[in-house]
N, CA, C and O of each residue as an XYZ file, in Angstrom:
520
protein
N      30.872     12.091      7.180
C      30.003     10.925      7.133
C      29.336     10.744      8.490
O      30.003     10.713      9.524
N      28.020     10.627      8.473
C      27.271     10.472      9.710
C      27.191      8.996     10.092
O      26.901      8.135      9.261
N      27.454      8.733     11.354
C      27.300      7.379     11.879
C      26.577      7.420     13.207
O      26.849      8.271     14.055
N      25.653      6.490     13.377
C      24.970      6.276     14.651
C      25.236      4.829     15.038
O      24.916      3.909     14.285
N      25.818      4.631     16.206
C      26.180      3.288     16.630
C      25.513      2.982     17.961
O      25.797      3.614     18.978
N      24.623      2.000     17.932
C      23.918      1.601     19.150
C      24.696      0.511     19.881
O      25.427     -0.271     19.274
N      24.520      0.484     21.192
C      25.113     -0.563     22.015
C      24.267     -0.730     23.259
O      23.416      0.106     23.564
N      24.509     -1.827     23.983
C      23.832     -2.045     25.249
C      22.749     -3.103     25.221
O      22.182     -3.434     26.263
N      22.454     -3.639     24.051
C      21.434     -4.672     23.974
C      21.956     -6.008     24.481
O      23.135     -6.154     24.807
N      21.051     -6.976     24.539
C      21.434     -8.306     24.985
C      20.250     -9.071     25.493
O      19.098     -8.703     25.259
N      20.550    -10.157     26.204
C      19.514    -11.001     26.800
C      19.316    -10.583     28.245
O      20.265    -10.578     29.029
N      18.098    -10.236     28.598
C      17.792     -9.779     29.950
C      16.557    -10.511     30.470
O      15.825    -11.149     29.713
N      16.349    -10.404     31.761
C      15.202    -11.039     32.399
C      14.044    -10.050     32.489
O      14.257     -8.845     32.620
N      12.841    -10.556     32.418
C      11.672     -9.703     32.622
C      11.762     -9.049     33.998
O      12.104     -9.689     34.993
N      11.446     -7.766     34.024
C      11.527     -7.015     35.272
C      12.830     -6.257     35.445
O      12.922     -5.363     36.285
N      13.838     -6.607     34.655
C      15.127     -5.909     34.732
C      15.021     -4.530     34.077
O      14.026     -4.183     33.441
N      16.097     -3.766     34.267
C      16.241     -2.481     33.591
C      17.432     -2.554     32.649
O      18.329     -3.379     32.827
N      17.433     -1.693     31.656
C      18.486     -1.726     30.642
C      18.667     -0.332     30.085
O      17.704      0.420     29.930
N      19.914      0.009     29.784
C      20.191      1.288     29.132
C      20.881      1.038     27.805
O      21.918      0.377     27.743
N      20.300      1.566     26.756
C      20.891      1.507     25.423
C      21.562      2.837     25.118
O      21.089      3.893     25.539
N      22.672      2.779     24.380
C      23.407      3.981     24.001
C      23.439      4.117     22.492
O      23.448      3.127     21.760
N      23.455      5.354     22.043
C      23.577      5.655     20.617
C      24.641      6.738     20.483
O      24.383      7.909     20.766
N      25.827      6.346     20.054
C      26.928      7.281     19.890
C      26.912      7.825     18.469
O      26.888      7.068     17.499
N      26.926      9.145     18.364
C      26.824      9.784     17.052
C      28.150     10.412     16.648
O      28.896     10.924     17.484
N      28.426     10.361     15.358
C      29.558     11.077     14.778
C      29.109     11.677     13.453
O      28.244     11.130     12.769
N      29.705     12.800     13.106
C      29.336     13.461     11.862
C      28.141     14.391     11.975
O      27.779     15.059     11.007
N      27.530     14.440     13.145
C      26.467     15.394     13.405
C      26.451     15.703     14.898
O      27.049     14.989     15.703
N      25.760     16.771     15.247
C      25.661     17.186     16.649
C      24.272     16.831     17.152
O      23.277     17.350     16.646
N      24.193     15.950     18.144
C      22.881     15.453     18.563
C      22.012     16.549     19.163
O      20.785     16.482     19.080
N      22.637     17.560     19.768
C      21.834     18.616     20.377
C      21.139     19.463     19.322
O      20.178     20.168     19.631
N      21.610     19.405     18.080
C      20.971     20.120     16.978
C      20.033     19.225     16.168
O      19.479     19.641     15.151
N      19.869     17.996     16.637
C      19.124     17.006     15.864
C      17.943     16.491     16.646
O      17.969     16.432     17.875
N      16.904     16.119     15.920
C      15.782     15.388     16.497
C      16.244     13.942     16.625
O      16.594     13.312     15.626
N      16.248     13.422     17.821
C      16.743     12.072     18.041
C      15.597     11.166     18.470
O      14.796     11.522     19.335
N      15.530     10.010     17.862
C      14.470      9.073     18.206
C      15.012      7.673     18.398
O      16.007      7.284     17.785
N      14.353      6.931     19.246
C      14.592      5.499     19.398
C      13.360      4.775     18.858
O      12.223      5.067     19.229
N      13.628      3.830     17.976
C      12.571      3.010     17.394
C      12.863      1.551     17.716
O      13.999      1.185     18.019
N      11.839      0.735     17.647
C      12.052     -0.704     17.796
C      11.213     -1.430     16.757
O      10.174     -0.951     16.305
N      11.712     -2.611     16.398
C      10.977     -3.451     15.468
C      11.063     -4.893     15.938
O      12.134     -5.500     15.951
N       9.929     -5.419     16.317
C       9.847     -6.819     16.719
C       9.618     -7.687     15.483
O       9.152     -7.207     14.449
N       9.947     -8.945     15.606
C       9.817     -9.872     14.487
C       8.379     -9.909     13.994
O       7.453    -10.175     14.761
N       8.203     -9.641     12.714
C       6.880     -9.686     12.133
C       6.020     -8.464     12.371
O       4.849     -8.446     11.993
N       6.592     -7.430     13.002
C       5.822     -6.224     13.296
C       6.458     -5.010     12.643
O       7.611     -5.043     12.213
N       5.682     -3.943     12.580
C       6.202     -2.708     12.001
C       7.121     -1.988     12.988
O       7.021     -2.163     14.202
N       8.001     -1.191     12.440
C       8.864     -0.363     13.275
C       8.003      0.670     13.988
O       7.099      1.251     13.388
N       8.286      0.900     15.275
C       7.522      1.871     16.044
C       8.454      2.727     16.888
O       9.495      2.276     17.364
N       8.041      3.976     17.056
C       8.787      4.892     17.918
C       8.535      4.526     19.373
O       7.412      4.199     19.757
N       9.597      4.585     20.183
C       9.418      4.402     21.628
C       9.814      5.636     22.428
O       9.373      5.800     23.565
N      10.642      6.509     21.850
C      11.037      7.722     22.564
C      11.696      8.683     21.592
O      12.333      8.265     20.625
N      11.539      9.969     21.851
C      12.189     10.973     21.005
C      12.500     12.205     21.835
O      11.866     12.467     22.857
N      13.490     12.952     21.373
C      13.866     14.208     22.021
C      14.049     15.243     20.930
O      14.554     14.945     19.848
N      13.632     16.461     21.231
C      13.547     17.487     20.207
C      14.908     18.048     19.831
O      15.893     17.894     20.553
N      14.931     18.712     18.660
C      16.099     19.485     18.262
C      16.223     20.699     19.162
O      15.222     21.314     19.529
N      17.440     21.039     19.515
C      17.789     22.267     20.220
C      17.249     22.373     21.652
O      17.767     23.165     22.439
N      16.269     21.628     21.989
C      15.699     21.771     23.323
C      15.749     20.475     24.085
O      16.585     19.610     23.826
N      14.846     20.354     25.023
C      14.826     19.155     25.844
C      13.439     18.542     25.911
O      13.141     17.780     26.830
N      12.585     18.867     24.943
C      11.259     18.266     24.926
C      11.380     16.793     24.573
O      12.080     16.418     23.633
N      10.689     15.970     25.341
C      10.701     14.536     25.068
C       9.299     14.049     24.742
O       8.305     14.593     25.224
N       9.242     13.027     23.926
C       7.954     12.476     23.518
C       7.991     10.956     23.639
O       8.960     10.306     23.246
N       6.906     10.406     24.194
C       6.778      8.959     24.329
C       5.367      8.557     23.905
O       4.398      9.222     24.273
N       5.246      7.500     23.152
C       3.893      7.000     22.861
C       3.289      6.414     24.128
O       4.012      6.010     25.038
N       1.982      6.370     24.184
C       1.288      5.882     25.377
C       1.698      4.454     25.728
O       1.686      4.073     26.899
N       2.060      3.667     24.718
C       2.357      2.252     24.945
C       3.574      2.036     25.847
O       3.701      0.976     26.459
N       4.468      3.020     25.940
C       5.680      2.840     26.753
C       5.834      3.912     27.827
O       6.776      3.868     28.619
N       4.920      4.867     27.856
C       5.057      5.980     28.785
C       5.175      5.469     30.220
O       4.383      4.643     30.672
N       6.177      5.980     30.916
C       6.405      5.578     32.300
C       7.482      4.528     32.456
O       8.041      4.385     33.543
N       7.792      3.787     31.405
C       8.828      2.751     31.491
C      10.068      3.082     30.662
O      11.132      2.503     30.881
N       9.939      3.996     29.727
C      11.058      4.347     28.860
C      11.428      5.811     29.102
O      10.553      6.661     29.267
N      12.720      6.092     29.120
C      13.199      7.461     29.266
C      14.331      7.691     28.281
O      15.256      6.885     28.187
N      14.255      8.778     27.558
C      15.342      9.161     26.639
C      16.128     10.298     27.269
O      15.555     11.196     27.886
N      17.441     10.252     27.111
C      18.281     11.336     27.619
C      19.415     11.574     26.640
O      19.686     10.761     25.757
N      20.066     12.706     26.821
C      21.097     13.118     25.866
C      22.286     13.669     26.624
O      22.117     14.489     27.527
N      23.491     13.232     26.271
C      24.738     13.773     26.827
C      25.451     14.478     25.682
O      26.100     13.843     24.851
N      25.320     15.791     25.653
C      25.886     16.545     24.531
C      27.401     16.475     24.505
O      28.002     16.478     23.431
N      28.025     16.411     25.669
C      29.490     16.354     25.725
C      30.015     15.075     25.068
O      31.079     15.073     24.449
N      29.253     13.994     25.213
C      29.656     12.721     24.619
C      28.998     12.501     23.261
O      29.275     11.513     22.581
N      28.127     13.425     22.874
C      27.387     13.294     21.617
C      26.675     11.945     21.541
O      26.703     11.255     20.522
N      26.044     11.599     22.648
C      25.422     10.285     22.800
C      24.004     10.434     23.348
O      23.735     11.264     24.217
N      23.110      9.609     22.818
C      21.733      9.568     23.300
C      21.502      8.211     23.959
O      22.015      7.188     23.507
N      20.723      8.226     25.031
C      20.472      7.004     25.787
C      18.983      6.685     25.803
O      18.136      7.574     25.718
N      18.689      5.401     25.914
C      17.324      4.954     26.150
C      17.356      4.071     27.395
O      17.981      3.011     27.408
N      16.674      4.527     28.434
C      16.586      3.767     29.668
C      15.245      3.047     29.679
O      14.190      3.664     29.531
N      15.303      1.732     29.857
C      14.086      0.923     29.863
C      13.957      0.258     31.235
O      14.884     -0.402     31.703
N      12.826      0.436     31.857
C      12.579     -0.107     33.192
C      11.501     -1.178     33.118
O      10.645     -1.166     32.234
N      11.563     -2.101     34.064
C      10.543     -3.163     34.149
C      10.303     -3.817     32.793
O       9.185     -3.840     32.278
N      11.377     -4.341     32.239
C      11.300     -4.947     30.910
C      10.262     -6.062     30.870
O      10.092     -6.815     31.829
N       9.576     -6.147     29.737
C       8.560     -7.164     29.502
C       8.950     -7.970     28.270
O       9.712     -7.499     27.425
N       8.428     -9.174     28.174
C       8.747    -10.008     27.005
C       8.379     -9.283     25.716
O       9.044     -9.440     24.692
N       7.316     -8.491     25.779
C       6.860     -7.761     24.589
C       7.839     -6.672     24.151
O       7.691     -6.103     23.070
N       8.845     -6.380     24.992
C       9.862     -5.395     24.619
C      10.945     -6.011     23.743
O      11.820     -5.294     23.257
N      10.905     -7.307     23.533
C      11.877     -7.968     22.680
C      11.784     -7.416     21.264
O      10.730     -7.458     20.631
N      12.921     -6.893     20.778
C      12.928     -6.246     19.461
C      14.345     -5.791     19.145
O      15.234     -5.838     19.995
N      14.536     -5.349     17.906
C      15.757     -4.635     17.537
C      15.484     -3.153     17.762
O      14.520     -2.598     17.234
N      16.342     -2.525     18.549
C      16.192     -1.102     18.879
C      17.198     -0.300     18.072
O      18.391     -0.604     18.061
N      16.701      0.731     17.397
C      17.547      1.568     16.549
C      17.370      3.028     16.929
O      16.280      3.461     17.304
N      18.450      3.770     16.828
C      18.318      5.208     17.011
C      18.344      5.889     15.652
O      18.878      5.354     14.681
N      17.762      7.071     15.602
C      17.658      7.809     14.363
C      17.820      9.292     14.644
O      17.483      9.770     15.727
N      18.339     10.016     13.660
C      18.570     11.450     13.803
C      17.896     12.202     12.664
O      18.020     11.835     11.495
N      17.191     13.244     13.023
C      16.573     14.114     12.034
C      17.204     15.488     12.107
O      17.191     16.119     13.165
N      17.755     15.961     11.004
C      18.445     17.248     11.000
C      17.658     18.340     10.289
O      18.009     19.515     10.390
N      16.607     17.974      9.576
C      15.786     18.954      8.869
C      14.636     19.394      9.766
O      14.131     18.605     10.566
N      14.217     20.662      9.633
C      13.024     21.093     10.385
C      11.818     20.273      9.941
O      11.735     19.823      8.798
N      10.894     20.094     10.866
C       9.671     19.362     10.533
C       8.528     19.960     11.325
O       8.717     20.475     12.427
N       7.367     19.886     10.762
C       6.176     20.435     11.405
C       5.113     19.353     11.542
O       5.211     18.277     10.951
N       4.117     19.663     12.321
C       3.006     18.740     12.472
C       2.719     18.462     13.922
O       3.435     18.915     14.814
N       1.676     17.718     14.144
C       1.340     17.313     15.500
C       2.485     16.476     16.063
O       3.152     15.734     15.343
N       2.688     16.616     17.356
C       3.851     15.978     17.963
C       3.890     14.478     17.710
O       4.953     13.925     17.429
N       2.770     13.829     17.804
C       2.746     12.378     17.634
C       3.225     11.996     16.243
O       3.955     11.018     16.078
N       2.815     12.763     15.249
C       3.221     12.474     13.873
C       4.653     12.924     13.624
O       5.436     12.222     12.985
N       4.980     14.099     14.133
C       6.321     14.652     13.911
C       7.390     13.692     14.388
O       8.372     13.453     13.684
N       7.209     13.134     15.588
C       8.249     12.272     16.143
C       8.118     10.818     15.702
O       9.117     10.100     15.664
N       6.933     10.376     15.374
C       6.731      8.968     15.030
C       7.020      8.654     13.573
O       7.309      7.508     13.230
N       6.945      9.657     12.717
C       7.116      9.413     11.290
C       8.586      9.190     10.955
O       9.436     10.036     11.233
N       8.872      8.040     10.354
C      10.269      7.735     10.014
C      10.806      8.685      8.945
O      12.020      8.835      8.810
N       9.921      9.326      8.187
C      10.376     10.252      7.142
C      10.978     11.526      7.733
O      11.624     12.291      7.017
N      10.775     11.763      9.025
C      11.361     12.933      9.683
C      12.737     12.655     10.273
O      13.279     13.472     11.018
N      13.294     11.508      9.939
C      14.632     11.143     10.396
C      15.513     10.865      9.176
O      15.102     10.175      8.243
N      16.720     11.409      9.200
C      17.597     11.346      8.038
C      18.673     10.262      8.144
O      19.174      9.774      7.130
N      19.013      9.900      9.344
C      20.093      8.934      9.555
C      19.640      7.879     10.561
O      18.905      8.163     11.506
N      20.099      6.667     10.326
C      19.697      5.532     11.158
C      20.914      4.699     11.541
O      21.865      4.554     10.773
N      20.850      4.161     12.748
C      21.864      3.211     13.161
C      21.475      1.812     12.718
O      20.397      1.590     12.166
N      22.378      0.876     12.974
C      22.165     -0.517     12.558
C      21.233     -1.255     13.515
O      20.592     -2.234     13.133
N      21.161     -0.792     14.734
C      20.266     -1.419     15.700
C      20.992     -2.359     16.650
O      22.076     -2.863     16.355
N      20.365     -2.579     17.794
C      20.878     -3.517     18.775
C      19.719     -4.381     19.264
O      18.629     -3.877     19.533
N      19.960     -5.680     19.376
C      18.899     -6.618     19.735
C      18.704     -6.644     21.246
O      19.669     -6.753     22.002
N      17.473     -6.547     21.672
C      17.101     -6.737     23.073
C      16.144     -7.922     23.130
O      15.104     -7.936     22.471
N      16.515     -8.902     23.922
C      15.676    -10.090     24.086
C      15.344    -10.232     25.561
O      16.238    -10.293     26.406
N      14.062    -10.286     25.862
C      13.614    -10.362     27.249
C      13.049    -11.751     27.496
O      12.124    -12.188     26.811
N      13.609    -12.432     28.471
C      13.130    -13.768     28.825
C      12.346    -13.697     30.132
O      12.596    -12.842     30.981
N      11.405    -14.606     30.270
C      10.577    -14.604     31.486
C      11.120    -15.580     32.512
O      10.554    -15.714     33.597
């Protein structure tokens, strides 16, 4: 049984940094496409960071590039999302997702499409106050 469990969310101040963790069981993250998504109240779910299967290619949408970093610790089977200079607009539920099937397409679509991910965590709330 595959499980993805996020942790590290909470109430933070604008300008702070935060690291979210996604601990995986039942699959090997280094063999999986791993993505972090967020969904703010009343908005659609959006990708904020992804890392490729088998390699170390990372992808970030322009909206967060430079402030978000995804990393992977294969020994701990855990993926991290580091967020710097938090803004109120970063307030959302952050979820990690794993894709184990091969997928093709332009990078933006390949990593952003939720259909390319097979397993999802429950999410962790991040609230940024000013």
